[in-house]
N, C-alpha and C positions, 0 to 999 in steps of 0.2 A: 674175235665175235665167230661163232660157228655159222654156217651155211643153214639157211632154214630148210626144213623138209620140203619136198615137192607139194604137200597138202597143206601148206600155211599160208594163210591169207597174207597178201603183200599190201603196202601202202598205196599203191594205184594199178591200174589195170596194166600199164606198161611194164611194170616190174611183174606184175604176175605172167604176162606174156613171155618175159624174157626168161622166166624160171623154168620155160619147157626148152631145154637146150637141143640142138642139134644131135648129141649124143643120145639124150633121152628118147628123142624121136626115131633115131635107127634102133633103139633097144626095143621100143613098142613095136616098131613095124617088123623086126625079126621075130619077136613073141607071136604076132599074129600070123605071119607066115608060117612058123613051126605048129601053131595051133591048126591052121587050116590043111596043113600038110597031113595032120593026123586025121583029119576030118573031111576027105574028099566030098562028100555029100554037101558040104557047104561052099564048094568051090565057085558056084554059079552065084552066090550072093554079091550083090552091091556092098563093099566095105566101105566105110567112112569113119574118120576120127573127130569127134567132136571134142571141144574143150570149154570147161566152165571156170572162166577167170572170177576170182573172189578177192574183193578189196573193199572190207567194211569201212564206213556204214553203208556203202552202196549196195544195192542188190547185185546179185552175181549177174555175169555177162556169158552167155551161152553162144559159142562160136560153132556153127555147124559146118561140118566137112573142112575142118580148120587145115588140114594137110593139103588137100588138093587146091584149095582157094589161094594157097600161098600167104595164107594170113600169117603163119609163125615162120 
């Protein structure tokens, strides 16, 4: 069985949250740092990472500032 893509809906919210691995978080964080390094005018902005968990048939769950809250 192949691993579902990161955008795939999961059976429950716990599975959806578990699909965002520490490796993926590091990749996303590195990408944002690289983006901001190329755009110093954005350096003073507050950056947050929101997460949308999808687990049909329930409505999506929006987690604001998921990285800092230690939610993931």
